C-alpha positions in Angstrom: -7.2 49.4 18.6 -10.3 51.1 19.7 -11.4 54.0 17.4 -11.8 53.7 13.6 -8.4 54.3 11.7 -8.7 57.5 9.7 -7.1 56.9 6.3 -5.7 59.5 3.7 -5.0 58.1 0.3 -2.6 59.6 -2.2 -3.2 58.8 -5.7 -6.6 58.9 -7.1 -6.5 56.5 -10.0 -6.3 52.9 -8.4 -6.7 54.8 -5.1 -10.3 55.5 -5.8 -11.1 52.7 -8.1 -9.8 50.0 -5.8 -8.6 51.3 -2.4 -11.5 53.4 -1.4 -14.1 50.6 -1.8 -11.6 48.2 -0.1 -11.1 50.4 2.9 -15.0 51.1 3.1 -15.6 47.3 3.1 -13.8 47.1 6.4 -15.6 49.0 9.3 -12.6 49.5 11.3 -11.1 52.0 8.7 -12.6 55.3 7.5 -11.4 57.0 4.3 -11.5 60.7 5.1 -9.2 62.5 2.8 -7.8 62.1 -0.8 -4.6 63.7 -2.3 -3.9 64.1 -6.0 -1.2 66.0 -8.1 -3.8 68.0 -10.0 -6.6 69.9 -8.5 -9.0 68.8 -11.2 -8.1 65.3 -10.5 -8.7 65.7 -6.9 -12.0 67.3 -7.5 -13.1 64.5 -10.1 -12.1 61.8 -7.3 -14.0 63.6 -4.6 -17.1 63.7 -6.6 -16.9 60.1 -7.5 -16.4 59.0 -3.9 -18.3 61.6 -1.8 -15.1 62.6 -0.1 -14.8 66.4 0.3 -11.5 66.7 2.1 -9.0 67.1 -0.9 -5.5 68.2 -1.3 -2.8 68.5 -3.8 0.3 68.9 -1.4 1.3 65.3 -0.4 4.1 66.6 1.8 1.7 68.5 4.0 -0.9 65.7 3.7 1.2 63.0 5.2 1.9 65.1 8.4 -1.8 65.8 9.2 -2.4 65.1 12.8 -6.0 63.9 12.1 -4.8 60.9 9.8 -3.7 57.5 11.2 -3.0 55.6 8.0 -1.5 56.9 4.7 -2.1 54.7 1.5 0.2 55.3 -1.2 -1.4 54.8 -4.7 0.8 56.9 -6.8 3.2 56.1 -9.7 6.1 53.9 -8.4 8.7 56.6 -8.8 7.0 58.6 -5.9 6.6 55.7 -3.6 9.9 55.9 -1.9 9.6 59.6 -0.9 5.9 59.4 0.3 6.2 56.3 2.1 9.3 57.5 4.0 7.9 61.0 4.8 4.6 59.2 6.1 6.5 57.0 8.3 8.7 59.7 9.7 5.3 61.7 10.3 4.3 58.8 12.6 1.8 57.3 10.2 1.0 53.7 9.4 1.6 53.1 5.8 0.0 50.9 3.0 2.1 51.1 -0.2 0.9 49.9 -3.6 3.0 47.3 -5.4 5.7 47.6 -6.9 7.1 49.1 -3.7 10.0 51.0 -5.4 12.0 51.7 -8.5 15.0 49.9 -7.1 16.4 47.6 -4.2 18.1 50.3 -2.6 15.0 52.3 -2.3 13.0 49.3 -1.0 15.6 48.7 1.6 15.8 52.2 2.8 11.8 52.2 3.1 11.9 49.2 5.2 14.7 50.5 7.4 12.7 53.7 8.2 9.5 51.6 8.9 11.5 49.5 11.4 13.1 52.6 12.9 9.7 54.3 13.4 7.9 51.2 14.5 4.8 52.0 12.3 2.6 49.1 10.9 3.2 48.6 7.1 1.9 46.6 4.5 2.3 46.2 0.7 -0.6 45.4 -1.8 0.1 42.1 -2.7 -3.5 41.6 -2.6 -3.6 38.6 -5.2 -2.7 36.3 -2.2 -6.3 36.8 -1.3 -7.9 35.6 -4.6 -10.4 32.8 -4.2 -8.2 30.3 -5.9 -4.9 31.3 -4.5 -6.1 31.7 -1.1 -7.5 28.2 -1.1 -4.3 26.8 -2.7 -2.3 28.6 0.1 -4.4 27.1 2.8 -4.0 23.6 1.3 -0.1 24.0 1.0 0.1 25.1 4.7 -2.1 22.2 5.6 0.4 19.8 4.1 -1.7 18.7 0.8 1.5 18.6 -1.3 3.5 16.6 1.3 7.1 17.6 0.7 6.8 20.2 -2.0 8.9 19.5 -5.2 8.3 22.1 -7.8 6.2 25.0 -8.8 5.5 26.9 -12.0 3.8 30.1 -12.9 3.1 31.1 -16.6 1.3 34.4 -17.2 0.8 35.7 -20.8 -0.7 38.8 -22.2 -0.8 40.6 -25.5 -0.7 44.2 -24.1 2.8 45.0 -25.8 2.2 43.0 -29.0 2.6 45.2 -31.9 -1.0 44.3 -32.8 -2.1 46.0 -29.5 -2.4 49.8 -29.0 0.2 51.4 -26.8 -0.5 51.5 -23.1 0.5 54.6 -20.9 4.0 55.4 -22.0 5.6 55.3 -18.4 5.0 51.6 -18.5 7.6 51.2 -21.2 10.4 53.0 -19.1 12.5 51.4 -16.4 13.2 54.6 -14.7 9.4 55.2 -14.3 8.8 51.8 -12.9 7.7 50.1 -16.0 8.0 46.5 -17.2 6.3 43.4 -16.6 8.6 41.9 -14.0 7.6 44.8 -11.7 4.1 45.2 -13.1 2.9 41.7 -13.3 5.4 39.1 -12.1 5.9 40.8 -8.7 2.6 39.5 -7.5 3.6 35.8 -8.4 7.2 36.2 -7.1 5.5 37.2 -3.8 3.0 34.4 -3.9 5.6 31.8 -4.6 7.7 33.0 -1.6 4.5 33.1 0.6 4.1 29.4 -0.2 7.6 28.0 -0.1 9.7 30.6 1.8 12.9 32.1 1.0 14.7 31.8 -2.3 18.3 30.8 -2.4 19.5 31.3 -6.1 18.1 32.8 -9.3 18.9 32.5 -13.0 16.8 34.4 -15.4 16.4 35.6 -18.9 14.8 39.1 -19.2 14.1 40.8 -22.4 12.8 43.8 -24.4 11.6 42.1 -27.5 10.6 45.3 -29.3 12.7 48.3 -28.4 10.6 50.9 -30.4 7.0 51.4 -31.2 5.4 53.9 -33.4 3.1 56.4 -31.7 -0.2 57.4 -33.5 1.5 60.7 -34.6 4.2 58.8 -36.3 7.1 59.5 -33.6 8.9 56.6 -32.1 8.6 55.5 -28.5 12.0 54.3 -27.0 11.3 51.2 -24.9 13.8 49.8 -22.3 11.4 48.1 -20.0 11.0 44.2 -20.0 8.2 42.7 -22.0 9.1 38.9 -21.3 11.1 37.1 -18.8 11.7 33.5 -17.6 12.9 33.2 -13.9 14.2 29.9 -12.4 14.3 30.0 -8.5 15.9 27.7 -6.2 14.2 27.8 -2.9 15.9 27.0 0.6 13.1 24.3 1.2 14.4 22.5 -2.0 11.4 23.6 -4.3 12.4 24.4 -7.8 10.1 27.2 -8.9 9.9 28.7 -12.5 8.1 31.9 -13.5 7.5 32.9 -17.0 5.7 36.0 -18.2 5.2 37.6 -21.5 3.2 40.7 -22.6 4.0 39.7 -26.2 1.8 36.7 -26.6 -0.6 37.3 -29.6 -4.3 36.4 -28.8 -3.4 35.3 -25.2 -6.0 37.4 -23.7 -4.8 37.2 -20.2 -3.9 33.7 -19.7 -2.6 32.4 -16.4 -1.7 28.9 -14.9 0.0 28.1 -11.6 1.0 24.5 -10.6 2.6 23.0 -7.7 3.5 19.2 -7.0 4.9 17.4 -4.1 5.4 13.8 -2.6 1.6 13.7 -1.6 -0.3 15.9 -3.9 -0.6 18.4 -6.9 -2.4 21.6 -7.2 -3.1 23.8 -10.3 -4.9 27.0 -11.1 -6.0 27.8 -14.7 -7.7 30.6 -15.9 -6.9 34.4 -16.4 -5.1 37.0 -14.4 -8.5 37.9 -13.0 -9.6 34.4 -11.8 -9.5 30.7 -12.4 -10.5 27.0 -11.5 -8.4 25.5 -8.7 -7.7 21.7 -9.3 -5.9 19.1 -7.2 -5.2 15.5 -6.7 -3.6 13.4 -4.0 -1.7 9.9 -4.2 -5.2 8.3 -3.8 -6.8 10.1 -6.8 -6.7 9.1 -10.4 -6.1 12.6 -11.5 -6.8 16.4 -10.9 -10.3 17.3 -9.8 -11.8 20.6 -9.3 -11.6 21.9 -5.7 -13.5 24.4 -3.8 -12.1 28.0 -3.9 -12.3 30.3 -1.1 -15.5 32.1 -0.8 -14.3 34.4 2.2 -15.6 37.8 1.8 -15.1 40.8 4.2 -16.9 40.6 7.3 -19.1 43.6 6.4 -20.7 41.6 3.7 -19.5 44.0 1.2 -17.8 43.1 -2.0 -19.0 39.5 -2.5 -17.2 37.2 -4.9 -18.0 38.2 -8.4 -18.7 41.5 -10.1 -16.5 43.9 -12.1 -12.7 43.5 -12.2 -11.9 46.5 -10.1 -14.5 45.3 -7.3 -12.8 42.0 -7.4 -9.3 43.5 -6.7 -11.0 45.6 -4.0 -12.3 42.5 -2.4 -8.9 40.9 -2.3 -7.6 44.1 -0.8 -10.3 44.3 1.8 -9.3 41.0 2.9 -5.8 42.0 3.2 -6.8 44.9 5.2 -8.9 42.9 7.6 -6.0 40.6 8.4 -3.8 43.7 8.9 -5.9 45.1 11.7 -4.0 43.3 14.7 -0.8 45.1 13.5 -2.1 48.4 14.8 -2.1 46.8 18.3 1.3 45.7 17.9 0.4 42.1 17.2 1.8 39.9 14.5 0.2 39.5 11.1 2.2 36.7 9.4 0.0 36.5 6.3 0.0 40.1 5.5 2.9 41.2 3.1 5.1 44.0 4.4 7.7 46.2 3.4 10.0 43.3 4.0 8.1 41.3 1.5 8.2 44.1 -1.0 11.9 44.3 -0.5 12.3 40.6 -1.2 10.4 40.8 -4.5 12.5 44.0 -5.5 15.9 42.0 -4.7 14.5 39.1 -7.0 13.7 41.4 -9.8 17.1 43.1 -9.6 18.8 39.8 -9.4 16.8 38.7 -12.5 18.1 41.5 -14.5 21.7 41.2 -13.3 21.5 37.3 -14.2 20.2 38.1 -17.7 22.9 40.9 -18.3 25.6 38.0 -17.8 26.0 37.1 -14.2 24.1 33.7 -14.5 23.0 32.2 -11.4 22.8 34.9 -8.7 23.1 34.1 -4.9 20.3 35.6 -2.8 
């Protein structure tokens, strides 16, 4: 790769809040154009970012000869069509998570990517949070010894009846809603990045409150999941457990990750947006705080700390840095691709089938 990669972003919500600063933190990329569904949204995004090349026609946008990378940051229901069109137009593609609405869509996206030979990545940028990046490096270095088990517990109150309604699409499966896709997908990806491929899965996936009253008195019908418990048997022998709930009163955004093995144990305690890493080996009396990773983009932009959106942008910028060799055809094993996105989609599909009565589902 010699020249800067010219980037066009479709979707100007998360696309301008997180993706624009992330791409701008890595000098090898240049965000040159934005695409939104509505002209007023495109104009507002252009004013916020200083980007004057604006579009509302994503079909034409992905086929532009002057764009090298298309980043898809639109609602999940649009991902499949937009990613496939961009790949078939010869573009490299970054796709926001969740990758697709269904396993079949995700598999088709990967098939087209492999057929076209374009570089592709999925925004599981939480792998690069300071505590998770440090934990991943420790696990890879043998800190746990032979790993035995891992557990993730994420609890928020966003769907509790005491909380105001979120955007209505989040409550509908056919629009990409639910907390397995919206929240647990990051942790399913992280567990697989640490311990490899899953072998079997059993789950309980629930919609605790099937209707909510809108401010105008009408009822919102809910079919997306607000809570789930997933038990994974990994091929390496690890038993991994994931619990997620959006119904936990006064939880804030509580988060815990832990892993243990023959030689050591690791734990992350905090919120969805950051935490403390602790660890201990056989030689220690217990868990003690360990250094987090303070890696920042080489440009010096987006240091650790700051607003939540800029923290997410820093994580994504590190993903984008590590993705750069892919544009020269070199391997980037730490970067999640459409294959990783498909794996997460398969896990979520299996979890829903398991909960519907299939019990243990082979993967």
